[in-house]
N, C-alpha and C positions, 0 to 999 in steps of 0.2 A: 658635668662638668654645672655649675648654676650659672643661671643666668646672668645678678652681679660681676661674679670673677671674667663670664667672656666678657663684657662689658668693661671691666679694668684693663686688660690684656692687651683688648680693643686698643684701648685708649694710649696704652703703653708705645704699643706698636706705630700710632698713629704721630704720636709727639716723639717720636724716635727717629720716623722717616720726615719728620720736617728739619728735628735737628740735626741730623746728620751730616747733609747736603751744606744747609746755616755755617757750621762749623766746619766744611771743607771748605767755601767759600771763602769765610773768616779768614781762615789760612793761607790759602792763597793769598787773598789782598794782604797779610803781614809780609808773607814770604816775599814774592813773587812784584820788588821794587819796581826794575824800570818799566815792566808792562802798562803797571798803575799807572805810573810817572806821567806815560806817555796818555794814556786815558785822560790824565787828569788837566795836559795840556791843551789836552783838543778840546776838553769841555769847554776850559778857561776863555780858549782861544773867542771862544763864541763865533766861529764861521757859519754857523750855520743858520745864525739868527737872522731877521731880516730887519732892517733899522726902517721905524715906522716911525713919521708925524705929525 
């Protein structure tokens, strides 16, 4: 195989390796409403932040 073909294939595999998990996370965020609602409520309550004056 040529060097440029190997580089092209490795780039495709690298993008697919990043894209597939990202797609699964995005699909889970869209489909699993209840767990995301609980997380957003926790973040928006900001109970973990210290109030400074």
